[in-house]
N, C-alpha and C positions, 0 to 999 in steps of 0.2 A: 685641278677647280676651288677656287672657294666656300669654303665651308657653310651650308644656308643657299647657295643660291640655287638648288633644286626646291626651294619652297614658295615659287614665286607665283601667284596665282592675278586672273583678271575678273572683274566682275562686268555684270554686264555695263552698266556704267560707263567703266572704262571704255570699254569696247565703242557706247556711244558719242562720251567725248572725243574720241579719239575721230570718230566718223564724221562725226559732225565737223572738225577741223578739216578733214580731209574733203568735205562738202563744199566747204567755205573758201579751200584753196581752188578747189575745182572750177567755182563760180569764179572767184576773182580773176583767176588764169585766162580762162575763156571770155571773159566780160571784155576784159582790155585788151586782148591779143585777135578780137574778132575783125578790126582794122583790114582792110584787103593788103596785102603783103606785097607792093610792086614794088618799091624804093628801099633801095638800099639804108639810105638814111634815119628812116621809119623802124627797118626791120632790125639793125643793128646797134642805132643811138638811139631809138623812141621819139626821133622826129626834133631832137634836140628840145625839149619840151619839159621836161624833168624839174619841179621844185625842189628847195633844199631840203625839204625833210624826207622826199624819196630819195634824196641823195645817200645823205645820211644817214638812214636805217636801212637802205639796200646796202651800203657799202660796209655796214657792221654786219648784218645778216649774211653776205656772202663771204665774212672773215670767220665767221663763227661756226665751227663744223665739228666733225667727231674727233678731229685732232685737238678739239678744247674739251668737250664733255667726258672724250672719252682716254686721251694722250694726253692734254693737258692736268687732268686731274689726278692723271696718274704719275706725272711726272712731278707735284705737288706734292704728292705721298711722299715720293722719293728723296725731292731736293728739299721742298719747304717754299717757304713763301717768295725765296727769289725768283722763281717763275713769274710771278706777278709783275717782273721788269718786262716781259716779252708786251704784256699790254700796255703799263704807264710808261716806258722806253718810245713810244707811240707819238709822246709828244714832239719830239724833237723833228721825226718823220713829216709828222702834219703840221706843223711850223714850217717848214721848210715848203710844202705844198702849197699851204694856203698864203705865204708871202714870197715865193719864189717863182712856183713854178703854174700855179692855175691861170696867173696872167698872160704868160705866153700861150700856155696849151688852149686857152679858149679864143686867143687872139687868131692863132696860128690854123684853126678851124678843122685839125686833122682828124681823120678816123680811129688812126690807132696812134701807139706809142712807135711802134717802129715807121710808121709815116714822120713822124715826127723829128726822129733819127736820120732817115734820110735827107731831109729838111735841112738839117743841122750838119750833116756829116758827108754820107755816102751812101749810092745803092746798097753798095755789098756791107755793111754795117745794119742797114735794114732788114736785109735778108737772112744775115746772121742771127741778128735778134729775135726773127720772125721764127726761125726753125728753133732755137734755143727756147723761144715760150711756149712753143707746141712741144717738144720735148718736156719739158720743165712742168707744165700745167698736168700733162698727162699721166710721167713717171712719178713727179714728186706730190701731186696734190690730189688727181681723182683718183688716182688708182688708192691711193692711205685712206681717202675720205671714204671710197666706198666700202674698203676691207675694214674698217674701223666701225664702220654702219653696220657691216653686216654681222659683225661680231657682236655689235651691241643686240643687234634684233635677233640674232639666235640665241642668246643668250636669254634674251627677256621672252622672247614668245616659242623657241624651241623649235623652229624652223630651222632648214638645212642652210649652211653659211652661202653654197650656190643659191639658193631662192633669195636667199636675204638680199645678197649684192646685186641679184639681176632685177628684183623688184625695186630697190632704191632707184637705180639706175634707170630702169623705163618709166618710173611716175616723175622722177627729175629731168628726165629728156623729154618729155612730152612739153613742159611749157620752154625750155630753151629753143625746141622746134617749132613750134607750131604757131607762138606768139613774139620770138624774138626778144628782144632784152625790155619792152615796153610789158610782160607777164611778168619773165622774170623780177622786174623792179619790184611791181606792184605784190606778186604774192611772198618774196622777201620782208616787203615791210610788214603785209599781215603776220608771218611766218615769225618778226621779231620779236613781236609783242608776245605771241605764243611762248617762246624760248625764256622771255626776264621772266614771265609770271612762272614756268615750271622748272627754269634755274634756280629763283629765289625762295621758291618753296621746299626744294631739295635742301638748302644753305641753312634755310632758317629750323626745318624738321631736325636737322642734324645736330644744330644747336641745343635747341629745346632737349633731344636725348641725353647729350652731354651733360646738361643741368640736371639730370637726376629728378629727385623729388621737388625741387624748387620751383620747377618750371619755369625758369627765366633765362630770355636770350642770354643777358648780361652775364649771369652765371655760368651759362654752356661757353661764352666767349674766353672768361676765366681759367673753364676747367682744357679749353683748347690751348690757350697759351701756354697753360701750365704744362702739359703732356708733350707740347710738341719742343719744349725745353727740358724736357725728360725726366720733369715732376710727377709726383703723383704717384709712383710706386716703381720697385724694380724692374718691371717690363718695359714702361717708356724708358729708365735712363739704360737697361742693357739694347732697347732697340734703336737708340739716340746713340750709342756707342758704336755700335754694327754700321750704324750709317756712315758715322764719321771715318771710320776706319775703311770703309769701302770707295767712301768718295774721296776723302782729302786723306786717306794715309793714315788718320790722326782720331784718337779716342774721342776728340770733343769735335762736336760741330752746332751751330747754331744755325735752327732751321726756322727762328724770327726774324730773321736781318735781310735784306736783298743786297747786302753789301758780303761778297764772299773773296776769299784767296784767289790769288792769281790762277794756282792748280787745279781750282773747281772746273770740271769739265762742261759744264751746262751754263754758267752763271758770273765769270769773274768780274772783278768789282769793276775793270778798265771799259767793261762792255756797256755801263752805263752813259760813254760820252764817244764811244767806236763804232757800237753796235748800230747806229741810226746809216750812216755813212754806208755802210757794207750792205746789211740785210734791208733796213728800214727802209730807206730809201726804193732799191729794188722794189720791195715787196708793196709797198702803199703809192709809190710814186711811180713807177717803172713798168708794175704788174696789170697788163691789161684786163685781168677780170675784177681788180679793183678800180682803175681808173676809167674804166669805161662808162661808171656812172657819173663822172666827174665831164667827163668830154659829153652826156647825156643832159645837161644842167643847162636850164632856161639862159643864163648868162653866167659872170665872172662871180656876181655878188649872191646867188643861188649856188655854184659852187662851192664857194668859200663855205657858205654857211651850213652847207652839209657836212663839210669836214669838221668843222666845229661843234656840230652836233656828235658827229661820229667820235670827238675827243671827248665832249661828256658821258657818252657810251662805254668808253674805255676804262672812265674812273670806276663804272659798274660791273665791268664782266670777273673782274678777280672774283668778285663775291660768288658769283656763278660757276667759274671753272678752277679757283684757285681753293678757294675756302671747303669746296667740298674734300679736297685732298687732304688739308690739314685734320680735318674732321675724323677723315678715315683713318690716319694714322692715330689720331687720338681715340678711335674706337678698337684698333684692331694691330696693336704692335706683336699681335702673334705671328703677323705676316712676314715680318722683319726676322723676330725671333726662330721662329722655327724650319726655315727654311734658307736654304742657300741663295747668296745674294742674286744669281740670275735668275731663280725660279722667281724672287719675290718682284726682282723687277718685272717680269713678265706680267706675276697677277696683277700688278698695279693696274695696269690695262682694264681690269674687271674694277676697279676699284665706284666708280661713279654706277656700274649697273648694279653692282651690288647692295651699294647705298640705297637704291630706288626699292630693291628686293626686299631688303629689310628692314627698311623705316619707314618707306610712303606706305600710309594705308590703301586699301583697295577701296577705290571709288574716284582715287585722286591719281592712279598712275597712268591712267589715261592721257589725262596734262601732260605728265612727265613724258610718256612716251611719243604723245602728238608734237613735244617741243623737240625732243631727241630727233625725230625722223624730221621736221622740219629742218633742224640745222643743218642734218646731212643733205638735205635735200637742195635747199636752199645756195648752198656749195657749190653743188654738182651742178645745177643749172645755170648757175653764172659763171663758170669756170668754161662749160661745155658752150654757154654763146660768146664768150670770149675767146676760145681759141678757135673756133672755127670764123669768128670775126676777122682775127689775125689769120689765116690761111685763107678764106676769101678774098679780102683787100689787099694783104701783101706777099703771097703769092701767087694765087691764083690772077686777079686780076692785075696786079702789077709785072707779074713774071710771065703768065701764060698766054692771057688773053685781056691785053690792056683795052679791046674794043667789045668786051664783055657792056650783056645790056641790064640795064636794073632789075628786070625780072628774071636773067637770067643768075646774077649774083645773088639774090635771093633765094633762088633752087640751089646753086652751090652751098650757099649757108646753109642751107638746111639739110642739103647730102650728105656735107662736112660733119655736120654736127652728129649724125646718125653712125658715123664711121668712127669717128674721136668716141661716141660713148661706147661703142663695143670693143675699141681698142684698150678701152681705159678698164673696161669690165675685165678682160681677160689678165690685164697687167695687175690689178686688184689679187688676184689669188698668187702672185709671186711676195706683196707686199709681206706675207708672213712668216717667209723665211728670215727677215729681220729681227732679231734679240733685243729688246727693251723697248722703251716708250716711242709707242706712235708719234707723239708730238717730238721727240727727238729725232726720229728719222726723217719727220718733214723738213727738222730746222737742220740736219745734216746736208739734205740735197740741196736745200737754198741756198744754205752758205756756199755751198759750191758754184752755183750759178749767179749769183746775186755780184759778189766784188767787183768782178772787171767792167761790168756795165753800168756800175755805180759809180763808179771812178770816171768815166770815160762821159755819163752823161753831168754830173756835178762840174767839170771841167769846160763841157760846152758850155753850160749855160751862163756861166761865171767869167769864162776866159773867151775873148775872138780871134785868140791866135791860132787854139788847138785845131787841126783839120781831120780831113777821114783820112787820111794816111797813118796820122799819130793814132788815132781810136783803132785802126785794127790792127795795127801792131799790140795796143794795150790788151785787146781783149785777146788774140793770141797767146802772147805772155802771160797774161793773167791766167787762163785756161791750164797752159803747160804748168805754169806753178801751183796749181791747185791740184792737180795730178799728181806730180813729184809729192806734195805735203801729202797727200791721202795714201799713196804706196808706203812711202818712207816710215810712217804712224802706223800704220796697218803691218808694217812687218819687223816693227820694233816693241816690244813690251814695255811699259814703265818703265822697268830698271835698267833697260840698255839706251835710254834718253835720259840725257843730262843736260844742266847749263842752259845755253842761249834755245836750243834747240825743244826744251821741255815746256818752255813757256808758251809753246804755239802749238799743242797739244791739242788743247780746246779750241773745236771747231772755230766758233765765231775769232778766236785769236789766230787762224789760219786764214779766214775771212779777212781779217783784218790786214794782216802780211801782205794778202795777193793785193789787197786795195792801194797799198801803197804802194807796191810795184808796179801797178797797171797805171796810177798816176805819172811816176815816173817815166815810166815809158811813152807813155800817150803825151807827154812835155819834151821829152828828148826826141822822139819821132816827127814830132809837129813841126820842129824846126828844122828838119832836113827836105821839107818839101814850101811850097809859097804857102803864105795866107790864104784861108780860106775866100770867095767870094764874097760879095758886100749881102748878097741873097741870104747867106748860109750863116748871116751874124748880124741879121736885122733886129730891130726891138723886138720883135716876137719870137726870136728864138734866143737870144742872149739877154743878160739884162745890160741895162742901161741905167749908169750910176747918172748918169746928169739929167736924166727925162726923170728919174724916180717911176716909174711906170709900175710899180709894185703897189703903189697908195690909190690904186682907182677903184673902183666902186665897190665901198667899203659900208655904204647904207649912210642916212642922212640923220635919223634921229639915234638918239643914245640905243635904245632898246632893239634897234635893227641894225648895229654898227658891229662890225667884225672885230673891230679892234677889242671893244668891251667884252664880249661873249669869248673872244679865245684868250684874254687877260684871265678872265675869271677859272678857265678850264685849266691853263697854265699853270696859275696858281696853287690850285686845289691837285692836280698830280706832282709838283715840286715837293708841296707838304706832305703828301703820303711820302713819297719818296725818302725825304727826309726824316719823317716818323720812324720809318720800319730802318733806317740807316742807325738809328741811337740804337739798335738792338743789339749790334754789333760792338757797341763801347762798352 
């Protein structure tokens, strides 16, 4: 346990702030979910009536959770600013979503991504993807989010871990079960505002603390940069040297650059170019719990502008979930210097909570607690809703009961949500056996699931020749290669692997190798069977270059134009990535 963690106290005003947030959340969830739930389109897709700001706000709120405030801050404490690539690097996946996928997604009128894959490929691919989605949502996301949130509340409130995990699950599950996507989205939007306020508060007070007597945020930034580069004293230079030795096997390490060597375990420089085609496309485009908001948009313009809004929020997120990790390194180099490396990495998961305990004054801690709790519950209820959607529509209706009525589908959705929640709560207790950053745990599992499906999806949209046979064998080969790589690297220490195989030790490089192999298998195997039918390669399912159907519904005036706002967002992201690349040279 980090020194100082036992000094945390809550004032009555903190409890009042948290209670106010909780009451407002309940009011919003009950009000928007009050409508009779007799139609699957209304329950699972909010009647396809969501405006752009609800799409964008819920898209990001669902994305931010314990693995950000707990795990990502901890990863930034260990690895430095390169962790921000996980946010800024979404520019490629977001652009792909805006310009390539949304036109087909909205035109196809599907409820789920597995349904889209069946239209393009086959029933088999739909079922495989549906099963993998449910497993990955429960194992790789819900369990980790519940565990991370439980650890945070246990540390903050002093309650038992079991009670914290159960409490988060029950509260978050209420809106997913009661109101469906409509309640989830509007509670997400409210929660996002609270998260932004609470997150900025922690970062700004952290910079103020670093500034010393000057009380200047700018001075705090100067100190942050200096200490993260090993300046400011022996403690920071020694800590930086130890970080470099354990991460890269070298005495030097640049914490203020997003460009890192190829042997970096988390963020080698090549991920700036290949990360989006493996994990980025899967997470932002194929991941049902993220894309369900896009499916529920009023039309293509609202869907696209919602993702553009999400892009602007991604610009800001490193201020909330990366900067605190850099601040904590500048404040607590002793965590690295005085502990074994494995212990220091484990303690990094406590960084955010410790900052709240030691820096945030009594009276404002309730806002941070509300932000943290809101981040966790918004993700949990979103994933629960989407997972039950996939089970109900892609497995129950498509496979078990094709003639199911609308009311029975809603009922099955509610029941399956409850069962998924129970399983996720049980699985949350197994996450604690993973040593290291919670954020890295989630990324490791995503890297395994993502690459094969990302490969067949990209080929399916861009090529009219690939078919269901090729897609099936690409998925089989991709998972087989992924399993082999995991076993190979777990069985061999760093010194036992060299040359070509050492290049693929980082999990993102393994995902890239799997993606390339899946593309090759899909293209080759597709040639062994006839081309897909005309229905499977219609303009609603594949890109038609002659018709250029990607340029519809862009908005009439400049201030409503998707191109304008996307271009500004893209330039800002590219500018930030270029600026923090300069630190490398």
